[in-house]
Structures are given as C-alpha cells and as structure tokens.
Biopython code that builds the backbone (N, CA, C, O; Angstrom):
import numpy as np
from Bio.PDB.StructureBuilder import StructureBuilder

atoms = [
    (1, "UNK", "N", (0.795, -1.193, 0.007)),
    (1, "UNK", "CA", (-0.011, -0.001, -0.016)),
    (1, "UNK", "C", (0.868, 1.270, -0.012)),
    (1, "UNK", "O", (0.390, 2.329, -0.419)),
    (2, "UNK", "N", (2.088, 1.198, 0.418)),
    (2, "UNK", "CA", (2.940, 2.390, 0.483)),
    (2, "UNK", "C", (3.235, 2.918, -0.913)),
    (2, "UNK", "O", (3.429, 4.124, -1.065)),
    (3, "UNK", "N", (3.278, 2.094, -1.915)),
    (3, "UNK", "CA", (3.593, 2.519, -3.241)),
    (3, "UNK", "C", (2.480, 3.385, -3.860)),
    (3, "UNK", "O", (2.710, 4.102, -4.833)),
    (4, "UNK", "N", (1.267, 3.305, -3.276)),
    (4, "UNK", "CA", (0.173, 4.106, -3.762)),
    (4, "UNK", "C", (-0.025, 5.384, -2.976)),
    (4, "UNK", "O", (-0.922, 6.173, -3.273)),
    (5, "UNK", "N", (0.804, 5.587, -1.982)),
    (5, "UNK", "CA", (0.753, 6.845, -1.177)),
    (5, "UNK", "C", (1.624, 7.898, -1.865)),
    (5, "UNK", "O", (2.848, 7.863, -1.738)),
    (6, "UNK", "N", (1.017, 8.816, -2.576)),
    (6, "UNK", "CA", (1.733, 9.907, -3.124)),
    (6, "UNK", "C", (0.818, 11.097, -3.015)),
    (6, "UNK", "O", (-0.393, 10.977, -2.825)),
    (7, "UNK", "N", (1.440, 12.255, -3.143)),
    (7, "UNK", "CA", (0.727, 13.524, -2.930)),
    (7, "UNK", "C", (0.048, 13.934, -4.231)),
    (7, "UNK", "O", (0.714, 14.171, -5.239)),
    (8, "UNK", "N", (-1.257, 14.016, -4.206)),
    (8, "UNK", "CA", (-2.007, 14.431, -5.382)),
    (8, "UNK", "C", (-1.770, 15.895, -5.739)),
    (8, "UNK", "O", (-1.905, 16.293, -6.896)),
    (9, "UNK", "N", (-1.414, 16.689, -4.732)),
    (9, "UNK", "CA", (-1.157, 18.143, -4.988)),
    (9, "UNK", "C", (0.024, 18.277, -5.918)),
    (9, "UNK", "O", (0.033, 19.156, -6.780)),
    (10, "UNK", "N", (1.028, 17.421, -5.765)),
    (10, "UNK", "CA", (2.202, 17.552, -6.629)),
    (10, "UNK", "C", (1.853, 17.179, -8.089)),
    (10, "UNK", "O", (2.371, 17.781, -9.029)),
    (11, "UNK", "N", (0.985, 16.198, -8.256)),
    (11, "UNK", "CA", (0.543, 15.814, -9.596)),
    (11, "UNK", "C", (-0.233, 16.943, -10.247)),
    (11, "UNK", "O", (0.027, 17.284, -11.400)),
    (12, "UNK", "N", (-1.182, 17.528, -9.529)),
    (12, "UNK", "CA", (-1.968, 18.643, -10.052)),
    (12, "UNK", "C", (-1.044, 19.855, -10.338)),
    (12, "UNK", "O", (-1.222, 20.537, -11.347)),
    (13, "UNK", "N", (-0.107, 20.108, -9.495)),
    (13, "UNK", "CA", (0.791, 21.203, -9.647)),
    (13, "UNK", "C", (1.619, 21.028, -10.919)),
    (13, "UNK", "O", (1.819, 21.993, -11.657)),
    (14, "UNK", "N", (2.087, 19.853, -11.177)),
    (14, "UNK", "CA", (2.893, 19.564, -12.378)),
    (14, "UNK", "C", (2.059, 19.803, -13.622)),
    (14, "UNK", "O", (2.552, 20.374, -14.595)),
    (15, "UNK", "N", (0.811, 19.380, -13.607)),
    (15, "UNK", "CA", (-0.075, 19.536, -14.737)),
    (15, "UNK", "C", (-0.365, 21.015, -15.052)),
    (15, "UNK", "O", (-0.420, 21.411, -16.217)),
    (16, "UNK", "N", (-0.548, 21.819, -14.001)),
    (16, "UNK", "CA", (-0.868, 23.208, -14.251)),
    (16, "UNK", "C", (0.350, 23.985, -14.757)),
    (16, "UNK", "O", (0.203, 24.946, -15.513)),
    (17, "UNK", "N", (1.556, 23.568, -14.338)),
    (17, "UNK", "CA", (2.770, 24.217, -14.825)),
    (17, "UNK", "C", (2.931, 23.983, -16.285)),
    (17, "UNK", "O", (3.325, 24.899, -17.007)),
    (18, "UNK", "N", (2.646, 22.808, -16.757)),
    (18, "UNK", "CA", (2.901, 22.508, -18.193)),
    (18, "UNK", "C", (1.905, 23.256, -19.078)),
    (18, "UNK", "O", (2.233, 23.638, -20.202)),
    (19, "UNK", "N", (0.690, 23.464, -18.569)),
    (19, "UNK", "CA", (-0.274, 24.262, -19.364)),
    (19, "UNK", "C", (0.126, 25.692, -19.404)),
    (19, "UNK", "O", (-0.079, 26.361, -20.417)),
    (20, "UNK", "N", (0.691, 26.192, -18.340)),
    (20, "UNK", "CA", (1.121, 27.590, -18.321)),
    (20, "UNK", "C", (2.242, 27.890, -19.309)),
    (20, "UNK", "O", (2.261, 28.960, -19.918)),
    (21, "UNK", "N", (3.155, 26.973, -19.469)),
    (21, "UNK", "CA", (4.264, 27.180, -20.388)),
    (21, "UNK", "C", (3.760, 27.104, -21.837)),
    (21, "UNK", "O", (4.261, 27.846, -22.681)),
    (22, "UNK", "N", (2.790, 26.238, -22.157)),
    (22, "UNK", "CA", (2.265, 26.182, -23.485)),
    (22, "UNK", "C", (1.502, 27.446, -23.855)),
    (22, "UNK", "O", (1.530, 27.892, -25.002)),
    (23, "UNK", "N", (0.821, 28.016, -22.865)),
    (23, "UNK", "CA", (0.121, 29.244, -23.056)),
    (23, "UNK", "C", (1.101, 30.423, -23.341)),
    (23, "UNK", "O", (0.838, 31.281, -24.183)),
    (24, "UNK", "N", (2.210, 30.423, -22.621)),
    (24, "UNK", "CA", (3.241, 31.454, -22.846)),
    (24, "UNK", "C", (3.879, 31.271, -24.250)),
    (24, "UNK", "O", (4.077, 32.237, -24.988)),
    (25, "UNK", "N", (4.188, 30.012, -24.588)),
    (25, "UNK", "CA", (4.735, 29.750, -25.932)),
    (25, "UNK", "C", (3.766, 30.184, -27.037)),
    (25, "UNK", "O", (4.175, 30.755, -28.048)),
    (26, "UNK", "N", (2.490, 29.906, -26.829)),
    (26, "UNK", "CA", (1.469, 30.276, -27.910)),
    (26, "UNK", "C", (1.436, 31.808, -28.012)),
    (26, "UNK", "O", (1.374, 32.351, -29.116)),
    (27, "UNK", "N", (1.477, 32.522, -26.846)),
    (27, "UNK", "CA", (1.415, 33.972, -26.855)),
    (27, "UNK", "C", (2.659, 34.504, -27.525)),
    (27, "UNK", "O", (2.591, 35.471, -28.284)),
    (28, "UNK", "N", (3.806, 33.882, -27.255)),
    (28, "UNK", "CA", (5.020, 34.342, -27.877)),
    (28, "UNK", "C", (5.006, 34.163, -29.388)),
    (28, "UNK", "O", (5.490, 35.023, -30.125)),
    (29, "UNK", "N", (4.446, 33.035, -29.855)),
    (29, "UNK", "CA", (4.274, 32.786, -31.275)),
    (29, "UNK", "C", (3.406, 33.819, -31.900)),
    (29, "UNK", "O", (3.691, 34.260, -33.013)),
    (30, "UNK", "N", (2.317, 34.244, -31.216)),
    (30, "UNK", "CA", (1.440, 35.243, -31.723)),
    (30, "UNK", "C", (2.147, 36.573, -31.858)),
    (30, "UNK", "O", (1.979, 37.283, -32.850)),
    (31, "UNK", "N", (2.941, 36.904, -30.851)),
    (31, "UNK", "CA", (3.706, 38.143, -30.912)),
    (31, "UNK", "C", (4.707, 38.138, -32.074)),
    (31, "UNK", "O", (4.843, 39.125, -32.797)),
    (32, "UNK", "N", (5.391, 37.024, -32.235)),
    (32, "UNK", "CA", (6.330, 36.881, -33.334)),
    (32, "UNK", "C", (5.643, 36.984, -34.689)),
    (32, "UNK", "O", (6.199, 37.555, -35.627)),
    (33, "UNK", "N", (4.473, 36.451, -34.792)),
    (33, "UNK", "CA", (3.712, 36.542, -36.060)),
    (33, "UNK", "C", (3.362, 37.993, -36.367)),
    (33, "UNK", "O", (3.491, 38.447, -37.504)),
    (34, "UNK", "N", (2.922, 38.709, -35.347)),
    (34, "UNK", "CA", (2.595, 40.126, -35.528)),
    (34, "UNK", "C", (3.815, 40.970, -35.943)),
    (34, "UNK", "O", (3.737, 41.860, -36.790)),
    (35, "UNK", "N", (4.963, 40.631, -35.287)),
    (35, "UNK", "CA", (6.192, 41.337, -35.651)),
    (35, "UNK", "C", (6.579, 41.039, -37.084)),
    (35, "UNK", "O", (6.982, 41.948, -37.809)),
    (36, "UNK", "N", (6.469, 39.794, -37.512)),
    (36, "UNK", "CA", (6.797, 39.409, -38.894)),
    (36, "UNK", "C", (5.884, 40.169, -39.894)),
    (36, "UNK", "O", (6.350, 40.679, -40.913)),
    (37, "UNK", "N", (4.572, 40.227, -39.571)),
    (37, "UNK", "CA", (3.643, 40.917, -40.419)),
    (37, "UNK", "C", (3.967, 42.360, -40.549)),
    (37, "UNK", "O", (3.917, 42.924, -41.642)),
    (38, "UNK", "N", (4.311, 42.990, -39.403)),
    (38, "UNK", "CA", (4.675, 44.422, -39.435)),
    (38, "UNK", "C", (5.960, 44.645, -40.217)),
    (38, "UNK", "O", (6.064, 45.590, -40.999)),
    (39, "UNK", "N", (6.941, 43.765, -40.002)),
    (39, "UNK", "CA", (8.224, 43.852, -40.728)),
    (39, "UNK", "C", (7.967, 43.679, -42.268)),
    (39, "UNK", "O", (8.589, 44.375, -43.070)),
    (40, "UNK", "N", (7.103, 42.806, -42.650)),
    (40, "UNK", "CA", (6.818, 42.610, -44.078)),
    (40, "UNK", "C", (6.143, 43.837, -44.690)),
    (40, "UNK", "O", (6.433, 44.227, -45.821)),
    (41, "UNK", "N", (5.229, 44.439, -43.910)),
    (41, "UNK", "CA", (4.566, 45.677, -44.369)),
    (41, "UNK", "C", (5.598, 46.775, -44.569)),
    (41, "UNK", "O", (5.521, 47.495, -45.564)),
    (42, "UNK", "N", (6.553, 46.934, -43.676)),
    (42, "UNK", "CA", (7.570, 47.965, -43.777)),
    (42, "UNK", "C", (8.428, 47.695, -45.012)),
    (42, "UNK", "O", (8.767, 48.632, -45.735)),
    (43, "UNK", "N", (8.789, 46.429, -45.270)),
    (43, "UNK", "CA", (9.612, 46.052, -46.430)),
    (43, "UNK", "C", (8.838, 46.356, -47.734)),
    (43, "UNK", "O", (9.416, 46.838, -48.708)),
    (44, "UNK", "N", (7.531, 46.068, -47.732)),
    (44, "UNK", "CA", (6.733, 46.388, -48.912)),
    (44, "UNK", "C", (6.628, 47.877, -49.174)),
    (44, "UNK", "O", (6.614, 48.312, -50.325)),
    (45, "UNK", "N", (6.555, 48.664, -48.101)),
    (45, "UNK", "CA", (6.529, 50.110, -48.229)),
    (45, "UNK", "C", (7.810, 50.624, -48.780)),
    (45, "UNK", "O", (7.804, 51.537, -49.606)),
    (46, "UNK", "N", (8.921, 50.068, -48.352)),
    (46, "UNK", "CA", (10.250, 50.457, -48.836)),
    (46, "UNK", "C", (10.409, 50.129, -50.307)),
    (46, "UNK", "O", (11.023, 50.910, -51.034)),
    (47, "UNK", "N", (9.891, 49.024, -50.770)),
    (47, "UNK", "CA", (10.039, 48.576, -52.150)),
    (47, "UNK", "C", (9.070, 49.340, -53.045)),
    (47, "UNK", "O", (9.470, 49.795, -54.117)),
    (48, "UNK", "N", (7.834, 49.492, -52.651)),
    (48, "UNK", "CA", (6.804, 50.111, -53.506)),
    (48, "UNK", "C", (6.334, 51.404, -52.834)),
    (48, "UNK", "O", (5.698, 51.389, -51.781)),
    (49, "UNK", "N", (6.668, 52.507, -53.476)),
    (49, "UNK", "CA", (6.319, 53.824, -52.896)),
    (49, "UNK", "C", (4.818, 53.999, -52.865)),
    (49, "UNK", "O", (4.292, 54.674, -51.980)),
    (50, "UNK", "N", (4.093, 53.380, -53.851)),
    (50, "UNK", "CA", (2.637, 53.563, -53.902)),
    (50, "UNK", "C", (1.925, 52.672, -52.897)),
    (50, "UNK", "O", (0.707, 52.775, -52.755)),
    (51, "UNK", "N", (2.649, 51.791, -52.189)),
    (51, "UNK", "CA", (2.012, 50.912, -51.197)),
    (51, "UNK", "C", (1.573, 51.748, -50.018)),
    (51, "UNK", "O", (2.371, 52.468, -49.416)),
    (52, "UNK", "N", (0.271, 51.644, -49.687)),
    (52, "UNK", "CA", (-0.246, 52.430, -48.574)),
    (52, "UNK", "C", (-0.450, 51.655, -47.324)),
    (52, "UNK", "O", (-0.671, 52.252, -46.271)),
    (53, "UNK", "N", (-0.389, 50.362, -47.379)),
    (53, "UNK", "CA", (-0.564, 49.525, -46.223)),
    (53, "UNK", "C", (-1.966, 49.283, -45.848)),
    (53, "UNK", "O", (-2.236, 48.634, -44.838)),
    (54, "UNK", "N", (-2.907, 49.799, -46.650)),
    (54, "UNK", "CA", (-4.329, 49.551, -46.347)),
    (54, "UNK", "C", (-4.781, 48.161, -46.702)),
    (54, "UNK", "O", (-5.790, 47.696, -46.171)),
    (55, "UNK", "N", (-4.086, 47.486, -47.567)),
    (55, "UNK", "CA", (-4.419, 46.125, -47.894)),
    (55, "UNK", "C", (-4.039, 45.184, -46.783)),
    (55, "UNK", "O", (-2.906, 45.196, -46.301)),
    (56, "UNK", "N", (-4.991, 44.366, -46.377)),
    (56, "UNK", "CA", (-4.675, 43.380, -45.375)),
    (56, "UNK", "C", (-3.934, 42.217, -45.955)),
    (56, "UNK", "O", (-4.355, 41.659, -46.968)),
    (57, "UNK", "N", (-2.850, 41.839, -45.348)),
    (57, "UNK", "CA", (-2.060, 40.733, -45.820)),
    (57, "UNK", "C", (-2.639, 39.439, -45.349)),
    (57, "UNK", "O", (-2.904, 39.296, -44.156)),
    (58, "UNK", "N", (-2.841, 38.527, -46.185)),
    (58, "UNK", "CA", (-3.365, 37.173, -45.863)),
    (58, "UNK", "C", (-2.201, 36.191, -45.886)),
    (58, "UNK", "O", (-1.799, 35.708, -46.945)),
    (59, "UNK", "N", (-1.669, 35.904, -44.712)),
    (59, "UNK", "CA", (-0.510, 34.968, -44.694)),
    (59, "UNK", "C", (-0.960, 33.617, -44.140)),
    (59, "UNK", "O", (-0.155, 32.692, -44.037)),
]
sb = StructureBuilder()
sb.init_structure("model")
sb.init_model(0)
sb.init_chain("A")
sb.init_seg("    ")
for serial, (resi, resn, name, xyz) in enumerate(atoms, 1):
    if name == "N":
        sb.init_residue(resn, " ", resi, " ")
    sb.init_atom(name, np.array(xyz, "f"), 0.0, 1.0, " ", f" {name:<3s}", serial, name[0])
structure = sb.get_structure()
C-alpha cells in the first residue's frame, strides 16, 4: 500500500505548470507573427512607394 501513497497536490501542480508554459509559448508565437507581419509591411513600403498599407495581408 505504500507505493500508492503519493501527494495528489504535486501531480496537479505539475499539470498546471505544463499548461502555463504552452500558453506562454502560444502567446510568444502570436507576438512573433505580428512582428513578422509588421516587418513585411515595412519592407513592402520600402520597395513600393505607392504601397499604402491599407491592404490586409493574408498569410
């Protein structure tokens, strides 16, 4: 019976930590995607003087 005695709080705590890191990673990916989109718009403006940036980019 001793092998079944473990702390459930530790198990729950480990599970909540892993979900938190995936949320942070997802948020970081979203931030990077926005930065890439903004960088691409700036490059297009530099290349094409007539580019106004009003067109939404579909990536």
